[in-house]
C-alpha positions, 0 to 999 in steps of 0.5 A: 121516846118509845112513841117517837121510835114507833112513829119513825118506823111507821112513817119514815121521814127519809124516803126515796124513789127512782124515776126515769129522767126526762126533758128539763121541767116537771118530773113525777115522783109518787108520794112527794108533797110540797111540804117535804124537803128535797135532799138529793136528786142523783143521776145514777148513771153519771157516777152519782152526780147530785142535781138537787140544786136544780130541782124544787118540789112544785106540787104533789108528786112533782119536782121541776128543774126548768132550765136545768139539766135534760135528764132524758135516758137517765135513772134518777134517785130522788131522796126527800125528808117528809115533813109530816112524819109526825116527829 
């Protein structure tokens, strides 16, 4: 079990980043991979509105919400579970 704890600390499975919003479509999130699980995409400016149901991970460093909310001018908190955490 100690090995798993060490791996958890070295490679945290829950990760997050803040990004600037934009027109509905592709947005860049550094460190994101298609094998990861998107947990939340929160519009920080709108009292924490979670837009995760509109987004998918479509490529490395890319989430997409084509046809969804235009997030231009918003700050988004993106939270994901990294599937290659070694757990």
